[in-house]
matplotlib code that plots the C-alpha trace (Angstrom):
import matplotlib.pyplot as plt

x = [-13.8, -10.9, -10.3, -10.9, -14.4, -15.1, -14.5, -16.6, -19.5, -19.1, -19.2, -22.1, -24.0, -23.0, -20.3, -17.0, -15.0, -14.1, -11.8, -9.1, -11.1, -14.2, -12.3, -10.8, -14.3, -15.9, -13.1, -12.1, -8.9, -5.5, -5.4, -1.9, -3.0, -6.0, -3.8, -1.5, -4.4, -5.4, -1.8, -1.8, -5.1, -3.4, -0.5, -2.9, -4.6, -7.9, -7.8, -6.3, -5.7, -6.3, -5.8, -4.4, -6.8, -9.4, -9.6, -11.5, -12.3, -10.9, -13.1, -11.5, -12.6, -10.4, -7.4, -5.5, -6.1, -5.0, -7.9, -11.5, -12.0, -11.9, -15.5, -16.5, -14.7, -14.3, -17.7, -17.2, -13.6, -14.8, -17.4, -14.5, -12.6, -15.7, -14.8, -17.3, -16.3, -17.3, -15.5, -15.0, -13.0, -12.0, -13.4, -16.8, -16.6, -15.8, -18.8, -21.1, -20.0, -16.8, -14.6, -12.0, -9.3, -9.6, -7.7, -4.8, -6.0, -9.5, -9.9, -11.7, -12.6, -12.3, -12.1, -8.3, -5.3, -4.4, -1.6, -2.8, -3.9, -2.2, -3.9, -2.5, -3.0, -5.7, -4.7, -6.9, -5.7, -7.3, -7.9, -8.8, -12.1, -13.9, -17.6, -17.6, -20.6, -22.6, -22.1, -24.4, -23.7, -25.2, -25.4, -24.9, -25.0, -22.0, -21.9, -21.1, -23.1, -23.3, -20.8, -21.0, -20.1, -20.1, -23.0, -22.2, -22.7, -20.4, -17.9, -17.5, -17.0, -14.4, -12.6, -11.8, -11.1, -8.6, -7.0, -3.8, -5.8, -7.7, -5.0, -5.0, -7.4, -7.5, -8.3, -11.0, -12.5, -12.7, -14.4, -16.9, -18.0, -18.8, -20.4, -22.6, -25.4, -25.8, -26.1, -29.1, -28.7, -30.7, -28.8, -25.5, -26.4, -27.3, -24.2, -22.0, -23.1, -21.4, -18.1, -15.6, -16.9, -13.6, -14.6, -17.8, -15.9, -13.6, -16.4, -18.7, -16.0, -15.2, -18.8, -19.2, -16.2, -17.9, -21.1, -23.1, -24.7, -27.6, -25.3, -23.0, -25.9, -27.1, -23.7, -23.6, -26.0, -24.1, -20.8, -22.1, -23.4, -20.6, -17.3, -15.4, -12.2, -10.7, -9.4, -6.9, -8.0, -4.8, -3.6, 0.1, 0.6, 1.5, -1.3, 0.3, -0.3, -3.1, -6.8, -9.4, -13.0, -15.2, -18.3, -16.6, -14.1, -11.5, -7.9, -7.3, -3.7, -3.5, -4.7, -7.7, -7.2, -9.8, -9.3, -11.7]
y = [43.3, 42.5, 39.3, 41.1, 42.1, 38.7, 36.9, 39.6, 38.9, 35.1, 35.4, 37.8, 35.0, 32.3, 30.8, 30.2, 28.3, 28.8, 27.2, 29.1, 28.7, 30.1, 33.2, 33.7, 33.4, 35.8, 38.4, 38.3, 39.5, 37.8, 34.4, 35.0, 38.4, 36.8, 34.1, 36.8, 38.6, 35.3, 34.8, 38.2, 37.4, 34.2, 36.2, 38.5, 35.4, 36.1, 33.0, 29.5, 26.7, 23.3, 21.6, 22.7, 25.2, 24.9, 27.9, 28.7, 32.2, 32.5, 34.6, 36.5, 33.9, 31.3, 33.5, 31.7, 28.4, 29.8, 27.9, 26.8, 23.8, 20.7, 19.8, 23.2, 22.7, 18.9, 18.5, 21.1, 19.9, 16.3, 17.6, 19.5, 16.3, 14.3, 11.9, 10.1, 10.4, 10.5, 11.5, 8.5, 6.7, 8.9, 12.0, 10.5, 9.1, 12.5, 14.0, 11.4, 12.0, 10.0, 12.9, 10.9, 11.3, 14.0, 12.9, 15.1, 15.2, 14.9, 11.4, 11.0, 7.8, 7.8, 5.3, 5.5, 6.8, 10.5, 12.4, 14.3, 17.9, 20.5, 23.9, 26.2, 24.4, 22.1, 18.6, 16.0, 12.4, 10.1, 6.4, 4.2, 2.3, 0.6, 1.4, 4.6, 5.7, 2.7, 2.8, 4.3, 7.9, 10.7, 14.1, 16.8, 20.5, 22.8, 26.6, 26.5, 23.7, 20.0, 17.2, 13.4, 11.3, 7.5, 6.5, 5.5, 1.8, 2.0, 4.0, 1.3, -1.4, 0.6, 1.4, -2.3, -2.7, 0.2, -0.1, 1.6, 4.8, 4.5, 4.5, 0.7, -1.8, -0.2, 3.2, 1.7, 0.0, 3.3, 5.0, 2.1, 2.5, 6.2, 5.5, 2.5, 4.6, 6.2, 2.9, 0.8, -3.0, -3.8, -1.1, -2.5, -6.0, -4.8, -2.6, -5.5, -7.3, -4.6, -5.2, -8.1, -10.6, -10.3, -6.8, -8.1, -10.8, -8.2, -5.7, -8.2, -9.2, -5.6, -4.6, -7.4, -6.1, -2.7, -4.3, -3.4, -6.9, -6.0, -4.6, -7.6, -10.0, -8.3, -9.3, -12.8, -14.4, -12.8, -14.1, -17.5, -17.9, -16.2, -16.6, -19.5, -19.3, -17.7, -14.1, -12.3, -9.4, -7.6, -8.5, -7.7, -9.6, -13.2, -15.8, -18.7, -19.6, -17.0, -17.1, -18.2, -17.1, -19.6, -17.4, -14.9, -17.2, -14.7, -15.1, -12.7, -11.9, -8.5, -7.0, -4.6, -1.8, 0.9, 4.2, 4.8]
z = [-64.2, -61.8, -59.9, -56.6, -57.8, -59.2, -55.8, -54.0, -56.4, -56.0, -52.2, -52.2, -54.1, -51.7, -53.9, -52.3, -55.0, -58.6, -61.2, -63.1, -66.3, -64.6, -63.6, -67.1, -68.6, -66.1, -66.0, -69.6, -71.1, -71.3, -69.4, -68.1, -66.7, -65.0, -63.5, -62.2, -60.5, -58.8, -57.7, -56.1, -54.3, -53.0, -51.7, -49.8, -48.2, -49.9, -52.1, -51.6, -54.1, -52.6, -56.0, -59.3, -61.0, -58.2, -55.8, -52.7, -51.3, -47.7, -45.4, -42.5, -39.9, -41.6, -42.5, -39.7, -41.5, -44.8, -46.4, -45.9, -43.7, -45.8, -45.3, -46.8, -50.1, -50.6, -52.3, -55.1, -55.5, -56.1, -58.6, -60.3, -60.5, -61.4, -58.6, -56.3, -52.7, -49.1, -45.9, -43.8, -41.0, -38.1, -39.9, -40.1, -36.6, -35.2, -37.1, -35.6, -32.0, -31.4, -30.6, -28.6, -31.2, -33.8, -37.0, -38.0, -41.6, -43.1, -44.5, -47.9, -49.5, -53.3, -56.2, -56.7, -54.8, -55.0, -53.3, -50.2, -50.4, -48.2, -48.2, -45.6, -42.3, -43.8, -45.0, -46.8, -47.3, -49.9, -49.3, -52.2, -51.9, -54.7, -55.4, -53.4, -55.5, -54.4, -50.6, -48.1, -47.1, -45.0, -46.8, -44.2, -44.2, -43.8, -43.7, -47.4, -48.9, -48.2, -47.8, -48.0, -45.0, -44.6, -42.4, -38.8, -39.8, -42.8, -40.7, -38.1, -40.7, -42.5, -39.3, -38.8, -42.5, -42.6, -39.2, -40.3, -41.0, -37.7, -35.0, -34.4, -32.8, -29.3, -30.7, -32.9, -29.8, -28.1, -31.0, -31.3, -27.7, -28.6, -31.9, -31.0, -29.7, -33.2, -35.1, -36.1, -35.9, -39.1, -41.1, -39.8, -41.0, -44.4, -44.7, -43.7, -46.9, -48.9, -47.2, -46.9, -44.3, -42.4, -41.4, -39.9, -38.0, -36.4, -35.8, -34.1, -31.7, -30.9, -30.4, -27.9, -26.1, -26.1, -24.6, -27.7, -27.8, -30.1, -32.7, -32.4, -32.7, -35.9, -37.5, -36.2, -38.7, -41.6, -40.2, -39.5, -43.0, -45.0, -43.0, -44.5, -42.4, -39.4, -39.8, -37.6, -35.5, -36.5, -39.9, -39.5, -36.2, -35.7, -35.6, -33.8, -30.1, -29.7, -28.7, -31.2, -30.9, -32.6, -32.6, -34.9, -36.5, -35.2, -34.3, -31.4, -32.0, -30.3, -27.0, -27.1, -24.6, -25.2, -23.3, -20.5]

ax = plt.figure().add_subplot(projection="3d")
ax.plot(x, y, z, "-o")
ax.set_aspect("equal")
plt.show()
């Protein structure tokens, strides 16, 4: 069997990824010769390699990308790496209806830092987050399988926890206004218990600004009980001579200017 026939057979059976070792085992023969066949398929744009020894079959509709979209290969890649994951932050916000600002790269939360993936015009960045295998996710369908996304409630908490990956406080406020309709107050409160309390302090304040009072109120009892000190809205900004909001034990040290 040749590599070209191998990928046709995979695609015919609804499989759109393979490892180098899978191909060597299926095609048989000399491993360097099989690798050379795969290399020629890559040159023809029929196959892409998002990560070392992990390949995806590129159908004609994605030839312009030079790869599959990230959400269509990230799940099998993470299984190949044996790495728990979920797509989060702005990538999850976009999937749940906050389309105000599309992230330039797909954002994946994993246990430890990894270099970004660049596959054709597709980029995936990895953000380290402990206990990714214990956090609430939504498993959603794609044209080529399923993918794990943080729930809307976890997404909003992580946006205020990873502001540097979310376009800043004002952009987060804009996203929250669009996401709030997809969140459940009780679920938000339970999810907050899995995150640093400072995230709930920031999020409660921003939800009030977004006039999502029921969601904000669901966080208040948690903050009232667990918050031991004031936390800055923006961690890197100065915290002297600024407004303090006692309800959230929050130092408002930056302006919040969501887009209309």
